[in-house]
C-alpha positions, 0 to 999 in steps of 0.5 A: 769351786762352783758358786751354784746355790739352791734353796731346798725347803727354805734351806741353803744348799751348795753344789760342790766339785766331785759331789753328786748331790747338793750339800746343805749349809752348816747353818741349815743343818744347825737350824733344821735339827733344833727341837720343835720346842726350840724352833717355836721359842725362836719364832715367838721371840722374833714375833715379840721382838720385830727387827731385832734379829735383822739388826743383829744380822746386819751388825754381825755382817759389819763386824765380819767385814771389818775384821777381814779388812783389818786382817788385810791391813785396811783402815776401819772406821766403825759407824757410831752404833757399832763403836762399842762392838768394835772397841778392842777387836783390832787389838785382840786380833793383832795379839792372836796373830802376833808371830803367826800368819793368816791362811784363810780370811773368808777366803784363801789368804795368799794361798793360790792352791786353794783358789778353787774353793772361791765362788763367783761371789768371792766367798770361799766355801769348803765342804765335807762329804762322806761318800759311803753314807752320802752325807755332807755339808758346805760352808764358809769359815771366818778365819784360819791362822798359824799362831806363834807356836806353828799350830793352826787355829780355826776361828769364828767371829761372833757379835752378841749383845750379851756375853758368851760363856763356857760354863753356867754361873753358880751361886757364888758368881757375883753378877746381877740377875740380868748378867746371870741370865745372859751368861746362861744364854751365853753357854748355849751360844758357845755350845752351838758355835763349837758345833759350827767350828767342828763342822768347818774343821772337818771340812777344812782338813778334807778340802785344804789338806791341813791339820787344825790343832785348835778351834776358837771363838772371838766374840765382840760385845758392847760390854766393858767387862766382857769386851772381845772374849776369846774361847779356845778349844784343844784336841780333846774338846774338839774331838767331842764337838766333832762327834756331836756335829756328825750326829747332827749331820746324820740326824739331818739326813735321816730325819729332816732331809726325807721330809724335804722336796727338791 
């Protein structure tokens, strides 16, 4: 795959084989289709917390690279500041892959027929394109593996100072107020990541010719009680995520893209 990258109105786009237009990245669609209120809140938070987002991004990059190295059998020694985030991650990865095998880890894993999706920068990028509507996107998924039941799972690594959550805490949830707020925030983080996973699932099935049976979020946190969380989503849940994601893609092309200038 060609490693042609272009920034359009501050959003990353990629030129993909067989596609006449530059395709926006998955993260570009997610960020640009947020409500104006959400974008304003995020901008305000960044102003009030200078450097925090950059540090979180650096930490996330390290965890991704460390996870990939672990999958490839390389020894990983975390810097002291990342030790709480890395603790437990190797064991969880090994447990998930026990009796299975890796198919993709940032790029094809022992799958030479997929090498055309690797750019000159060594990053594997897959894409989805609807020729009829001329809508699509491109991106890089973290991990695709076959588990011990021969089901194919598409997973995404996340790092977070607080826990992710699949549901809002109720009045009977026995946690302190700080943790409760973190769990509420974690619900929205989980929802956003599920959309990202749905995007990569459609792209992987389109490009790689495989059927993804489940999607999965693997979350690294420094909190003992929420250390290395794993959320797995089955067919019914993923189908709903796909519908929600494709609605976002349509929103991008009908509301965001018309306002951009190449």
